[in-house]
C-alpha positions as CSV (number, residue, x, y, z in Angstrom):
1,M,60.8,20.5,-13.9
2,S,60.4,23.9,-13.2
3,D,60.1,26.4,-16.0
4,V,60.7,29.5,-13.5
5,N,61.6,30.7,-10.0
6,S,57.6,31.1,-9.5
7,E,54.9,31.2,-12.0
8,P,55.5,33.7,-14.5
9,D,52.6,35.7,-13.8
10,G,54.1,36.7,-10.7
11,G,57.3,38.4,-12.0
12,A,59.4,36.2,-11.5
13,T,62.3,36.1,-13.5
14,L,62.3,33.7,-17.0
15,P,65.4,31.0,-17.4
16,S,68.2,32.1,-20.3
17,W,66.7,29.8,-22.7
18,V,63.5,31.6,-23.2
19,P,63.4,34.3,-26.4
20,D,62.2,37.6,-25.8
21,G,58.6,37.8,-26.5
22,V,57.7,34.7,-26.0
23,D,54.2,34.5,-24.5
24,V,54.3,31.9,-21.3
25,T,50.6,32.0,-21.1
26,V,49.8,30.9,-24.2
27,P,50.2,27.1,-24.8
28,N,52.3,25.1,-27.4
29,A,51.5,22.0,-29.3
30,A,56.0,21.5,-29.2
31,R,56.5,22.5,-25.2
32,M,53.3,20.2,-24.5
33,Y,54.7,17.3,-26.4
34,D,58.6,18.3,-24.7
35,Y,56.3,18.0,-21.5
36,L,55.0,14.0,-22.3
37,L,58.3,12.9,-23.1
38,G,59.7,14.1,-19.6
39,G,61.5,17.2,-21.0
40,Y,61.2,20.5,-19.1
41,H,61.6,23.3,-21.7
42,N,57.6,24.1,-21.1
43,F,55.3,26.2,-18.8
44,A,53.0,25.5,-16.5
45,V,50.1,26.4,-19.7
46,D,52.0,23.7,-21.0
47,R,51.8,21.1,-18.8
48,E,48.0,22.1,-17.9
49,Y,47.0,21.8,-21.5
50,A,48.7,18.7,-21.9
51,E,47.5,17.0,-18.3
52,Q,44.0,17.7,-19.9
53,V,44.7,16.0,-23.0
54,E,45.8,12.9,-21.4
55,Q,42.6,13.2,-18.8
56,I,40.3,13.3,-21.8
57,L,42.5,10.5,-24.4
58,P,43.9,8.4,-21.6
59,G,47.3,7.3,-23.2
60,A,47.9,10.5,-24.8
61,R,51.6,10.2,-23.2
62,R,51.9,7.0,-24.9
63,G,51.5,8.2,-28.4
64,A,54.3,10.6,-27.9
65,Y,56.4,7.9,-26.7
66,A,55.5,6.2,-29.9
67,N,56.2,8.9,-32.1
68,R,59.6,9.5,-30.8
69,A,60.6,5.5,-30.9
70,F,59.4,6.0,-34.6
71,V,61.8,8.5,-35.5
72,C,64.8,6.8,-33.8
73,R,63.5,3.8,-36.0
74,V,63.3,5.6,-39.4
75,V,66.1,7.7,-39.2
76,R,68.3,4.7,-38.4
77,W,66.2,2.8,-42.1
78,L,66.8,5.9,-44.3
79,I,70.5,5.5,-42.9
80,G,70.5,1.8,-44.1
81,A,68.8,3.0,-47.4
82,G,71.8,5.3,-48.2
83,I,70.4,9.1,-47.1
84,R,73.0,11.0,-45.8
85,Q,70.7,14.7,-45.7
86,F,67.5,15.3,-43.2
87,L,64.7,17.9,-43.6
88,D,63.2,17.8,-39.9
89,I,59.8,20.0,-40.0
90,G,58.1,20.5,-36.8
91,S,61.1,19.0,-35.4
92,G,59.9,20.6,-32.0
93,I,62.3,21.0,-29.0
94,P,65.4,18.3,-28.9
95,T,65.2,15.9,-26.8
96,V,67.7,12.7,-26.1
97,G,68.1,11.3,-29.5
98,N,67.8,14.2,-32.2
99,V,68.1,13.4,-35.4
100,H,71.7,14.1,-36.1
101,E,72.9,12.2,-32.7
102,I,70.5,9.1,-34.1
103,A,72.1,9.3,-37.6
104,E,75.5,10.0,-36.7
105,E,75.6,7.0,-34.4
106,T,75.9,5.0,-38.1
107,A,76.8,7.3,-40.6
108,P,79.0,10.3,-39.3
109,G,78.9,13.0,-41.9
110,V,75.3,13.4,-42.2
111,R,73.9,16.7,-42.8
112,V,70.7,18.0,-40.4
113,M,68.3,20.5,-40.8
114,Y,65.8,21.1,-38.4
115,V,62.7,23.2,-38.8
116,D,60.1,24.4,-36.6
117,I,57.4,27.4,-35.9
118,D,58.0,27.9,-32.1
119,P,60.6,30.1,-31.3
120,V,61.5,28.4,-27.7
121,A,62.4,24.8,-30.2
122,V,64.4,26.8,-32.2
123,A,66.6,28.7,-30.2
124,H,66.9,25.3,-27.9
125,T,68.0,23.9,-30.9
126,K,70.4,26.7,-32.1
127,A,72.3,26.2,-28.6
128,I,72.7,22.5,-29.1
129,L,73.7,23.0,-32.5
130,A,76.1,25.7,-32.3
131,G,79.4,24.9,-33.9
132,H,78.6,22.2,-36.1
133,P,78.4,23.1,-39.7
134,R,76.6,20.0,-41.2
135,F,73.5,21.2,-38.9
136,G,71.2,23.6,-38.9
137,V,68.0,25.0,-37.4
138,L,65.2,27.7,-38.9
139,Q,61.8,29.2,-37.7
140,A,59.2,29.2,-40.5
141,D,56.1,27.4,-40.8
142,L,55.1,24.0,-42.5
143,R,52.2,26.0,-44.5
144,R,55.5,27.5,-46.3
145,P,57.3,24.9,-48.2
146,S,58.6,26.6,-50.9
147,Y,59.6,29.8,-48.2
148,I,61.5,26.5,-46.2
149,V,63.0,24.7,-49.5
150,G,64.6,27.6,-50.9
151,H,65.6,29.3,-47.7
152,P,69.6,29.6,-47.7
153,D,69.9,28.4,-44.6
154,V,68.2,25.4,-45.8
155,N,70.6,25.1,-48.8
156,R,73.5,25.9,-46.8
157,V,72.7,22.5,-45.4
158,L,71.4,20.5,-47.8
159,N,71.7,19.9,-51.3
160,F,69.0,19.5,-53.1
161,S,70.2,18.0,-56.3
162,K,70.9,14.7,-53.6
163,P,68.1,12.8,-52.1
164,V,66.7,14.1,-49.1
165,A,64.7,12.5,-46.4
166,V,62.0,14.7,-45.0
167,L,60.6,13.7,-41.6
168,L,57.0,15.1,-40.9
169,T,55.9,14.0,-37.8
170,T,53.3,14.9,-35.7
171,V,52.7,17.9,-37.5
172,L,50.6,17.1,-40.0
173,Y,47.3,17.0,-37.9
174,Y,48.0,20.4,-37.1
175,I,47.5,21.6,-40.7
176,S,44.0,22.6,-41.3
177,D,42.0,20.9,-44.3
178,A,42.1,25.0,-45.5
179,D,45.6,25.0,-45.6
180,N,45.7,21.7,-48.1
181,P,47.9,19.7,-46.5
182,L,48.1,17.8,-49.6
183,K,49.3,20.4,-51.5
184,I,52.2,21.1,-48.8
185,V,53.2,17.9,-48.9
186,G,53.3,17.5,-53.0
187,Q,55.1,20.6,-52.8
188,L,58.0,19.2,-50.6
189,R,57.8,15.9,-52.9
190,D,58.5,18.1,-56.0
191,A,61.2,19.8,-54.4
192,V,63.3,16.9,-53.3
193,A,65.7,14.6,-56.4
194,A,64.6,10.7,-57.1
195,G,65.3,8.9,-54.5
196,S,64.3,10.9,-51.7
197,Y,62.0,9.9,-48.9
198,I,59.1,11.5,-46.9
199,A,58.3,9.7,-43.3
200,L,55.1,11.1,-41.5
201,T,53.2,10.0,-38.9
202,H,49.4,11.5,-38.1
203,A,46.9,10.5,-35.8
204,I,43.5,9.5,-37.0
205,H,39.5,8.8,-36.5
206,M,39.2,6.3,-34.9
207,T,35.5,4.9,-33.7
208,E,36.2,3.6,-30.5
209,L,37.9,6.6,-29.4
210,A,35.4,9.5,-31.2
211,E,33.9,11.1,-27.9
212,A,37.8,11.4,-26.3
213,Q,39.2,12.8,-29.6
214,E,36.2,15.1,-30.2
215,G,37.2,16.5,-26.4
216,V,40.7,16.9,-27.3
217,R,39.7,18.5,-30.8
218,R,37.3,21.1,-28.8
219,L,40.6,21.9,-25.7
220,L,42.9,22.4,-28.8
221,E,40.3,24.8,-30.4
222,R,41.0,27.6,-27.0
223,S,44.4,27.3,-27.9
224,P,46.4,28.7,-31.0
225,T,46.9,25.1,-32.7
226,S,43.8,23.2,-33.5
227,L,43.7,19.4,-34.2
228,H,42.8,18.0,-37.5
229,L,42.4,14.2,-37.4
230,R,42.0,12.5,-40.6
231,T,41.1,9.0,-41.8
232,R,43.4,6.4,-43.0
233,E,42.6,7.0,-46.9
234,Q,43.1,10.6,-46.6
235,V,46.9,9.8,-44.9
236,E,47.4,7.8,-48.1
237,R,46.8,10.7,-50.1
238,L,49.1,12.5,-48.4
239,L,51.8,9.9,-49.7
240,S,50.2,10.3,-53.6
241,G,53.5,10.4,-56.0
242,L,55.5,8.3,-53.8
243,D,56.0,4.2,-53.4
244,V,55.5,3.7,-49.9
245,V,58.0,1.5,-49.0
246,E,57.0,-1.5,-46.2
247,P,55.4,-2.3,-43.9
248,G,53.1,-0.1,-45.6
249,I,50.6,2.8,-43.5
250,V,50.7,1.1,-40.2
251,P,50.4,2.3,-36.3
252,A,53.9,4.2,-35.4
253,V,54.1,1.0,-33.2
254,D,54.1,-1.4,-36.4
255,W,56.5,0.4,-38.4
256,H,59.8,-2.2,-38.3
257,P,59.3,-2.2,-34.7
258,D,62.6,-3.0,-32.4
259,P,61.5,-6.2,-30.1
260,S,63.9,-4.6,-27.6
261,D,61.9,-1.2,-27.4
262,D,60.2,-0.9,-24.2
263,E,58.5,2.3,-26.0
264,N,56.2,-0.3,-28.2
265,E,52.9,0.0,-26.2
266,P,49.8,0.0,-28.9
267,W,49.0,3.1,-29.9
268,P,47.0,2.9,-33.2
269,S,45.7,5.8,-33.9
270,L,48.8,7.3,-34.6
271,L,49.7,5.7,-38.1
272,A,53.1,6.2,-40.0
273,A,54.7,5.8,-43.5
274,V,57.3,6.3,-45.3
275,G,57.2,6.8,-49.2
276,R,60.1,7.1,-51.8
277,K,60.6,8.9,-54.9
278,P,60.9,7.3,-57.6
């Protein structure tokens, strides 16, 4: 799982999937997540940071798999609820079981828009989606929700006069309180039609993990991506104005679990929830 022919600071040629201007010496959350899931669109610095996270907080890799499994389940659930449009913000680097692939299994004709701030994630998504008019990708920052929902590329793919599922998985805990995540989610809620859904996952403070979680927070302070854990009550407030569907706000592995899913190892610090706009 090599990212270059040799280490990037040795003058080696970067692989073709790396966009111009990407600093391969700076870690990135999307690429760290890709590495934890066994992907190869990551660099040495991403792997180093991800391994340090795993060392400080053993089981962090389980959390990544628990989130991916939740995404698979929630997309199928939303298809069953009649949703045919998806806006996946903080979509990351595509791995096996992308949202559009999962949705198309049961509902051919779905429309999916991916959004991520990382140019590597966007470039690779563009390559995968080439020639698919019902799918798209936009490089944008979640902290600018009005830019996202108003962007012509997004509106080319999605019709906001009809229900849309907004996916916000493992992204909101990178948003600081100063950037007002409650307002961000509220603006997305207000932008979608009645009958739309917002699905999210969020890591929370846990007393028994407090020391390890603080260690991870301090580690990520040395990267461009800071970590902002919240309480269950704060996560609940993110869903204000929505009807939270059963089973409520629960650990991701407990949200409509699939008994045959081998990625259902407990990871209680990652909560999942889905809210419907009335």
